C-alpha positions in Angstrom: 95.3 88.3 82.8 91.7 87.5 83.8 88.9 87.5 81.4 86.0 90.0 81.6 83.7 87.5 83.2 86.1 86.8 86.0 86.7 90.5 86.6 83.0 91.1 86.8 82.6 88.3 89.3 85.5 89.7 91.4 83.9 93.2 91.3 80.5 91.8 92.4 82.1 90.0 95.3 84.1 93.0 96.4 81.0 95.2 96.2 79.0 92.7 98.2 81.7 92.6 100.9 81.8 96.4 101.0 78.0 96.6 101.3 78.1 94.1 104.2 80.7 96.1 106.0 78.8 99.4 105.4 75.7 97.8 106.9 77.6 96.6 110.0 79.0 100.2 110.4 75.5 101.7 110.5 74.6 100.5 114.0 75.6 103.3 116.4 76.7 102.6 119.9 75.3 104.5 122.9 76.9 105.1 126.2 73.6 105.4 128.1 73.4 109.2 127.5 71.6 111.0 124.8 74.8 111.1 122.7 75.1 108.5 120.1 78.6 107.8 118.7 79.3 105.9 115.5 82.6 104.1 115.8 84.1 103.0 112.5 85.6 99.5 113.1 86.3 98.4 109.5 87.6 101.6 108.0 90.9 100.2 106.6 89.1 97.2 105.1 86.4 99.4 103.6 89.0 101.7 102.1 90.8 98.7 100.6 87.6 97.3 99.1 86.6 100.7 97.7 90.0 100.9 96.0 89.7 97.4 94.7 86.3 98.1 93.2 87.6 101.3 91.6 90.5 99.5 90.0 88.3 96.7 88.7 85.8 99.2 87.2 88.7 100.9 85.4 89.9 97.6 84.0 86.4 96.7 82.8 86.0 100.2 81.2 89.3 99.7 79.4 88.3 96.3 78.2 85.0 97.6 76.9 86.7 100.5 75.2 89.1 98.1 73.5 86.2 96.1 72.2 84.8 99.1 70.3 
């Protein structure tokens, strides 16, 4: 089992990767017309990172609760 510090580092890294992917998804593509289409290209990876962040937060909350 990882210690709290390692989990916090893992969470920070996952959140950073997610933020980077979210930024890359914000640039819309245009086909030359007035219509702008946003095409998600990293949806699966973003979902996976969101799930990982959620699980790491739950672990951290449980660790903090057990310390009380």
